[in-house]
C-alpha positions as CSV (number, residue, x, y, z in Angstrom):
1,M,0.0,0.0,0.0
2,N,1.4,3.4,-1.0
3,K,1.9,6.0,1.7
4,I,0.5,9.3,0.4
5,K,1.6,12.5,2.1
6,E,-0.6,15.5,1.1
7,I,0.5,19.1,1.7
8,F,-2.1,20.7,3.9
9,V,0.0,23.5,5.5
10,I,0.0,26.7,3.5
11,F,3.5,27.9,2.9
12,L,3.9,31.7,3.5
13,F,6.3,32.0,0.5
14,L,3.6,30.5,-1.8
15,I,1.1,33.1,-0.7
16,F,3.7,35.8,-1.1
17,C,4.6,34.6,-4.6
18,I,0.9,34.5,-5.7
19,N,0.1,38.0,-4.4
20,S,3.4,39.7,-5.3
21,S,4.0,40.6,-8.9
22,N,7.7,41.4,-8.2
23,S,8.6,38.3,-6.3
24,T,11.2,35.8,-7.5
25,I,10.8,32.1,-6.8
26,K,13.5,29.8,-5.7
27,D,12.2,26.6,-7.2
28,S,12.6,23.4,-5.2
29,I,11.2,19.9,-5.4
30,I,8.4,19.4,-2.9
31,G,7.3,15.9,-3.9
32,T,7.3,13.1,-6.5
33,V,4.6,11.2,-8.3
34,G,6.2,8.0,-9.7
35,D,9.4,9.2,-11.3
36,K,8.1,12.7,-11.9
37,P,9.2,15.5,-9.6
38,V,6.7,18.2,-8.4
39,T,8.3,21.6,-7.8
40,S,7.1,24.6,-5.8
41,S,6.5,26.5,-9.1
42,D,4.3,23.6,-10.3
43,L,2.2,24.0,-7.2
44,I,2.0,27.8,-7.5
45,N,1.0,27.6,-11.2
46,E,-1.6,24.9,-10.4
47,M,-3.1,27.1,-7.7
48,K,-3.3,30.1,-10.0
49,M,-4.8,28.0,-12.8
50,L,-7.5,26.7,-10.5
51,L,-8.3,30.2,-9.5
52,I,-8.5,31.5,-13.1
53,T,-10.5,28.6,-14.5
54,N,-13.0,28.8,-11.7
55,G,-13.3,32.6,-11.9
56,E,-12.1,33.1,-8.3
57,N,-9.8,35.6,-6.6
58,F,-7.1,34.4,-4.2
59,S,-8.4,36.6,-1.4
60,E,-11.8,35.1,-1.6
61,V,-11.0,31.4,-1.3
62,D,-9.8,29.2,1.5
63,K,-6.0,29.0,1.0
64,K,-5.6,25.6,2.6
65,K,-8.4,24.2,0.4
66,L,-6.9,25.8,-2.7
67,Q,-3.5,24.1,-2.0
68,E,-5.1,20.8,-1.2
69,L,-7.0,20.8,-4.6
70,A,-3.9,21.9,-6.4
71,V,-1.9,18.9,-5.0
72,Q,-4.7,16.6,-6.0
73,S,-4.9,18.0,-9.5
74,I,-1.1,17.8,-10.1
75,T,-1.1,14.2,-8.8
76,R,-4.0,13.1,-11.1
77,R,-2.3,14.7,-14.1
78,L,1.1,13.2,-13.5
79,I,-0.3,9.7,-12.9
80,K,-2.2,10.0,-16.2
81,K,0.9,11.3,-18.0
82,I,2.9,8.3,-16.8
83,E,0.3,5.9,-18.2
84,I,0.0,7.9,-21.4
85,E,3.8,7.6,-21.9
86,K,3.7,3.9,-21.1
87,Y,1.4,3.3,-24.0
88,N,2.9,6.1,-26.2
89,S,-0.6,7.4,-26.7
90,N,-0.9,10.6,-28.5
91,N,-4.6,10.3,-29.6
92,F,-6.1,13.8,-29.5
93,N,-7.3,16.5,-31.8
94,E,-6.0,20.1,-31.8
95,K,-9.5,21.3,-32.6
96,D,-10.7,19.7,-29.4
97,V,-8.1,21.6,-27.5
98,M,-9.3,24.9,-28.9
99,N,-12.9,23.9,-28.3
100,E,-12.1,23.2,-24.6
101,I,-10.3,26.6,-24.2
102,G,-13.4,28.2,-25.7
103,N,-15.7,26.4,-23.3
104,I,-13.6,27.6,-20.3
105,A,-13.7,31.2,-21.6
106,N,-17.5,30.9,-22.2
107,K,-18.1,29.7,-18.7
108,L,-16.3,32.8,-17.4
109,N,-18.3,35.0,-19.8
110,I,-15.1,36.2,-21.5
111,N,-13.4,35.6,-24.8
112,V,-10.2,33.5,-25.4
113,D,-8.0,36.6,-25.7
114,N,-9.2,37.9,-22.3
115,L,-8.6,34.4,-20.8
116,K,-5.0,34.6,-22.1
117,N,-4.6,38.1,-20.7
118,I,-5.7,36.9,-17.3
119,F,-3.1,34.1,-17.4
120,K,-0.5,36.7,-18.3
121,S,-1.6,39.0,-15.4
122,Y,-1.2,36.0,-13.0
123,K,2.2,35.3,-14.5
124,V,1.2,31.8,-15.7
125,N,2.2,30.6,-19.1
126,F,-0.9,29.8,-21.1
127,L,0.8,26.7,-22.3
128,Y,0.2,25.3,-18.8
129,L,-3.5,25.3,-19.4
130,I,-3.0,23.8,-22.9
131,D,-0.8,21.0,-21.4
132,H,-3.6,20.3,-18.8
133,I,-6.2,20.0,-21.6
134,E,-4.0,17.9,-23.9
135,T,-3.3,15.5,-21.1
136,E,-7.0,14.9,-20.4
137,L,-7.7,14.4,-24.1
138,K,-4.8,12.0,-24.5
139,W,-6.0,10.1,-21.4
140,N,-9.6,9.9,-22.7
141,G,-8.2,8.6,-26.1
142,L,-6.2,6.0,-24.2
143,I,-9.1,4.8,-22.1
144,F,-11.3,4.6,-25.2
145,N,-8.7,2.4,-27.0
146,L,-8.3,0.2,-24.0
147,Y,-12.0,-0.3,-23.3
148,K,-13.9,0.4,-26.6
149,N,-14.9,-3.2,-27.0
150,Q,-16.6,-3.1,-23.6
151,I,-18.7,0.0,-24.2
152,S,-22.3,-0.8,-25.3
153,V,-25.4,1.4,-25.2
154,N,-28.9,0.1,-24.9
155,I,-30.6,1.7,-27.9
156,S,-34.1,0.7,-26.7
157,E,-33.6,2.7,-23.5
158,I,-32.5,5.7,-25.6
159,H,-35.7,5.4,-27.6
160,D,-37.8,5.3,-24.4
161,Q,-36.1,8.5,-23.2
162,L,-36.8,10.1,-26.6
163,K,-40.5,9.3,-26.4
164,I,-40.8,10.9,-23.0
165,I,-38.9,14.0,-24.0
166,Q,-40.8,14.3,-27.3
167,N,-44.1,14.7,-25.5
168,Q,-42.8,17.5,-23.3
169,N,-43.3,21.2,-24.3
170,F,-41.1,22.3,-21.4
171,I,-38.2,20.8,-19.6
172,E,-36.7,21.4,-16.1
173,E,-33.4,23.1,-15.5
174,Y,-31.8,22.7,-12.1
175,L,-29.2,24.8,-10.3
176,I,-27.1,22.3,-8.4
177,Y,-24.5,22.5,-5.6
178,E,-22.4,19.6,-4.4
179,I,-20.2,18.4,-1.6
180,Q,-18.0,15.5,-2.7
181,I,-16.1,13.4,-0.2
182,E,-13.9,10.3,-0.6
183,L,-15.1,6.8,0.1
184,L,-14.1,5.4,3.4
185,N,-14.8,2.2,5.3
186,Q,-18.3,1.9,6.6
187,E,-17.7,3.0,10.1
188,K,-15.6,6.1,9.1
189,L,-17.9,6.9,6.2
190,Q,-21.0,7.1,8.5
191,K,-19.1,9.2,10.9
192,K,-18.1,11.6,8.1
193,I,-21.7,11.7,6.8
194,N,-23.0,12.7,10.2
195,E,-20.2,15.3,10.5
196,I,-21.1,16.8,7.1
197,K,-24.9,16.9,7.9
198,N,-24.2,18.5,11.3
199,E,-22.0,21.1,9.8
200,I,-24.5,21.9,7.0
201,Q,-27.1,22.5,9.7
202,I,-24.8,24.9,11.6
203,N,-22.8,26.7,8.9
204,G,-24.8,26.1,5.8
205,F,-24.2,24.1,2.7
206,E,-21.9,26.5,0.9
207,K,-19.4,27.0,3.8
208,T,-19.4,23.2,4.4
209,A,-18.6,22.6,0.7
210,T,-15.7,25.0,0.8
211,K,-14.3,23.3,3.8
212,H,-14.9,19.6,3.1
213,S,-15.5,19.0,-0.6
214,K,-12.7,17.4,-2.6
215,S,-14.1,18.7,-5.9
216,T,-12.8,21.9,-7.5
217,S,-16.4,23.2,-7.1
218,A,-15.3,23.8,-3.5
219,L,-13.7,27.0,-4.8
220,K,-17.2,28.2,-5.7
221,E,-18.9,27.1,-2.5
222,G,-19.9,23.8,-4.2
223,R,-21.7,25.4,-7.1
224,L,-21.9,23.2,-10.2
225,G,-24.2,25.4,-12.2
226,W,-27.4,25.0,-14.2
227,F,-28.2,21.7,-15.9
228,K,-31.0,20.7,-18.2
229,E,-32.7,17.5,-17.1
230,T,-31.7,15.9,-20.4
231,E,-28.0,16.3,-19.3
232,L,-28.5,14.4,-16.1
233,S,-28.6,10.7,-15.3
234,E,-31.9,9.1,-14.4
235,K,-30.7,8.6,-10.8
236,I,-29.8,12.3,-10.4
237,K,-33.1,13.4,-12.1
238,E,-35.1,11.3,-9.8
239,I,-33.4,12.8,-6.7
240,L,-33.9,16.3,-7.9
241,R,-37.5,15.8,-8.8
242,N,-38.3,14.6,-5.3
243,I,-36.8,17.4,-3.3
244,N,-37.7,21.0,-2.9
245,V,-35.6,24.0,-3.8
246,G,-33.2,24.7,-1.0
247,T,-33.2,21.1,0.1
248,V,-30.1,18.9,0.5
249,A,-30.7,15.3,-0.7
250,E,-29.5,12.2,1.1
251,P,-25.8,11.5,0.0
252,L,-25.4,9.5,-3.2
253,M,-22.8,6.8,-3.7
254,T,-20.9,7.3,-7.0
255,P,-17.6,5.9,-8.4
256,E,-16.0,9.3,-7.6
257,G,-17.0,9.3,-4.0
258,L,-20.0,10.2,-1.8
259,I,-21.9,13.2,-3.1
260,F,-24.3,15.5,-1.3
261,L,-26.5,17.5,-3.7
262,K,-28.3,20.7,-3.0
263,L,-31.1,21.9,-5.3
264,A,-30.5,25.7,-5.1
265,D,-33.1,26.6,-7.8
266,K,-35.1,25.3,-10.7
267,K,-37.1,26.6,-13.7
268,K,-39.0,25.4,-16.7
269,V,-37.7,26.3,-20.1
270,E,-39.4,25.9,-23.5
271,Q,-38.1,22.9,-25.4
272,K,-37.0,23.1,-29.0
273,F,-37.0,19.5,-29.8
274,N,-34.9,18.1,-32.6
275,L,-35.2,14.3,-32.7
276,E,-31.8,13.4,-34.3
277,E,-29.9,16.0,-32.3
278,T,-31.5,14.9,-29.0
279,K,-30.8,11.3,-29.8
280,N,-27.1,12.0,-30.5
281,I,-26.9,14.0,-27.2
282,L,-28.4,11.0,-25.2
283,L,-26.1,8.5,-27.0
284,K,-23.0,10.6,-26.3
285,A,-24.0,11.1,-22.7
286,E,-24.5,7.3,-22.2
287,K,-21.1,6.5,-23.9
288,N,-19.4,9.2,-21.8
289,K,-20.9,7.7,-18.6
290,K,-19.5,4.3,-19.5
291,L,-16.1,5.7,-20.4
292,K,-16.0,7.7,-17.2
293,M,-16.6,4.6,-15.2
294,Y,-13.7,2.7,-17.0
295,S,-11.5,5.8,-16.7
296,L,-12.1,6.1,-12.9
297,S,-11.5,2.3,-12.4
298,H,-8.3,2.4,-14.4
299,Y,-7.0,5.5,-12.6
300,N,-7.8,4.1,-9.2
301,K,-5.7,1.0,-10.0
302,L,-2.8,3.2,-11.0
303,T,-2.9,5.1,-7.8
304,Q,-2.3,1.8,-5.9
305,L,0.7,1.1,-8.1
306,T,2.3,4.6,-8.1
307,L,4.6,5.8,-5.4
308,I,3.3,9.3,-4.4
309,N,5.1,11.4,-1.8
310,Y,4.9,15.1,-0.8
311,N,7.1,16.7,1.7
312,S,5.3,18.6,4.4
313,Q,7.0,21.7,5.7
């Protein structure tokens, strides 16, 4: 079993470097993932990138949480890079990279040039984001090649969903918040669930998400955003349909971990139905769900085989 040391203590020099435009960084190795070193500048850049892509300011987020999420993000990427290099997999499309950059900019309500300027103002090379995106695309391509023969979609279920959607003039949209925690053994998990529920009662969902959630949505108080019901799994839709606005649902077990969902708001929107387009969306969503399952399973196996070590200071 690998011993994993996470950095949970904020280094004052990191805070200084992020806030000071004139500071110089003496780079040093702060950990390793497999045979790949992690430097202090890697951590700083990762923290900055998380802030930028989530539309947050350093002064408005929990510094300890930001560093924790940055360490997790670097670790995930390096583990994936090691596996990509092992298979010499380079299966990605430059157009997909540009599309993803555009999606990030759109979510922040800015254009790509503005996004690049923000990276420049934070003194982070834009290539850092491109490398992040390319790694994910290469990883997805590798997972598809490894598991494509095991991916099947039940077409009859897709047709059943289409019939239901076709008869609706309006569809629901949901504003969703989340708290995601790691899976533990049964005794510790129940204790953690009780702790989260109690803290939600005392401090509210948003503050609890910021403190406890392991998802990057913690930087935005757990906010995931608005989702059309056609974009959600049947299990999630069923949960949201049966709770009131402002309510937190019972925690849901997923491959990623245990998730608390809060329905912050909902609204009905008029549906412009295109049969072929909707069918393709449902098919893609189902395939992506299967790929995500294989991706997570494959990644979890790698974490058990990879030596991960961070030096606490």
